[in-house]
C-alpha positions, 0 to 999 in steps of 0.5 A, spaced: 055 242 650 060 237 649 068 240 649 068 237 641 063 243 641 066 248 644 072 247 641 074 253 636 077 253 630 082 259 631 086 259 625 082 257 618 085 259 611 090 263 614 095 263 611 103 259 612 107 262 617 112 265 614 119 261 614 124 264 620 130 268 618 136 267 623 138 273 626 145 276 623 151 277 630 151 284 629 147 289 625 145 296 625 137 294 626 134 287 627 131 283 622 126 281 627 122 284 631 121 280 638 115 281 643 113 278 649 108 277 655 110 275 661 107 274 668 111 275 673 107 275 679 111 279 685 116 283 680 121 286 687 121 277 688 123 276 681 127 281 679 132 277 677 131 272 675 127 277 670 133 281 668 135 274 668 130 273 662 133 279 658 139 278 658 138 272 654 133 274 649 134 281 649 127 281 645 123 290 643 118 289 648 116 286 653 109 285 656 108 285 664 101 284 668 100 284 674 106 287 677 105 292 683 103 299 686 105 305 682 110 307 689 113 300 690 115 299 682 122 297 682 125 300 676 131 302 677 134 295 677 130 296 670 134 302 668 141 300 670 140 295 666 139 298 660 131 298 659 126 302 659 119 303 662 113 305 663 107 302 668 100 303 671 099 300 678 094 299 684 095 296 690 092 287 690 096 286 684 093 289 678 098 292 675 101 292 668 108 295 665 112 295 658 120 293 658 122 295 651 129 297 649 127 303 646 122 307 649 115 306 648 111 312 643 105 314 645 103 311 651 096 311 655 092 307 660 086 305 661 079 303 656 077 311 656 069 308 654 068 313 661 066 306 665 070 303 671 076 306 672 081 300 669 088 304 668 092 299 672 089 293 667 090 296 661 097 299 658 097 301 649 104 303 647 108 303 640 115 299 640 118 297 633 113 299 629 108 296 632 102 297 637 102 293 643 096 293 648 098 289 654 092 287 658 091 285 665 084 282 665 080 280 670 081 273 674 073 272 676 074 269 683 067 266 682 062 264 677 057 267 682 061 272 684 061 280 682 068 280 679 066 274 674 060 279 671 066 285 671 070 280 667 065 278 662 063 286 660 070 288 661 072 283 655 065 286 652 069 294 653 076 292 650 073 290 644 069 296 643 076 299 645 078 295 639 074 298 635 075 306 636 082 305 635 085 300 631 083 297 624 085 290 621 091 292 617 095 296 622 100 292 626 097 291 632 099 286 638 094 284 644 097 280 649 098 279 657 094 274 662 088 274 659 085 269 664 081 265 659 084 257 658 080 260 649 080 251 647 079 245 650 086 243 649 089 249 653 087 247 659 089 240 663 083 235 663 078 240 660 072 236 663 073 238 670 074 245 669 067 246 666 065 251 671 072 254 672 071 262 671 078 261 666 074 255 662 066 257 663 064 257 656 061 265 657 068 267 658 070 263 652 065 265 648 066 272 650 074 272 648 072 269 642 066 275 641 073 280 642 078 277 638 072 277 632 076 284 631 080 280 627 086 277 631 090 271 630 093 266 636 100 267 634 102 262 638 097 257 636 100 258 628 106 255 630 103 250 635 097 247 633 098 240 638 094 239 645 098 240 651 103 247 651 102 252 658 103 258 660 102 258 667 102 252 673 099 253 679 103 253 685 097 248 690 098 243 684 104 239 687 110 238 681 104 241 675 110 243 670 113 236 670 106 233 670 105 238 665 098 241 669 097 248 667 093 251 663 095 256 656 093 263 660 098 268 656 097 270 649 099 274 644 094 275 638 096 280 632 092 283 627 092 280 621 096 285 617 101 283 623 100 275 624 101 275 616 108 277 619 110 272 624 116 267 623 115 263 631 113 264 637 114 260 644 112 259 650 119 259 655 118 253 660 125 255 663 123 261 668 117 256 671 122 251 673 128 255 676 127 257 683 122 262 687 118 262 680 112 265 678 106 262 677 106 264 669 112 263 665 114 268 658 110 267 651 113 270 646 113 271 638 117 275 633 114 278 626 119 279 620 118 287 620 121 292 614 
């Protein structure tokens, strides 16, 4: 099957994005809720760039997939800077965290279906009236590896999780490192990656099936063009400058929340900085009552 046939029309029939509103300089309540995801990778080594990004953008919530085991999580500098943080992690970089301006509510971890333990891959919480599901989806390693089958099954389990807990009329945002380039335009030279665990047709269908719950790709509503990436492999020389990357980090909103989106961006500045993560932040703003 060719790439054109594999490409899905994510946003057909959706209403046009709302006009973006400017934040007033001083108000008791910000009119826009800003939520971001940043696969920070080695969070202790990236703490200064992370704090700098938080100071500049001041999001209501920042999701951090791929963090660190709980005993080593550097919560002190985040809390000293005035941020709230909840997290769950384990060895081998399986971890999720949520940084927020106000305390997160109704926090829970894992898929809660009685399957294999995965609490370090999913964090669900409410911030600013939005239920955020922060996920670090398994990478998969190789198509013949057991972890690839685990990845496919993880998406099926996640789809059932959404069906158990939410309705499309709820304000829900699924975000994080999904380890899938959803469409050919989400990876440089897609024809070279047809057998990759993050682009194989099977894993792309698994993501699409999960999204059938009703999720809208918020970033794509504002940027339908190709060549916008959030991950640039360290092993590729000058990957950012040459724009050789993947879009693996997503903000997927329920229809009720997507209708309130006013802006979405990939911020390449942290990826261009010294000692950068191989991923870079993706953020969106929502006009909530």
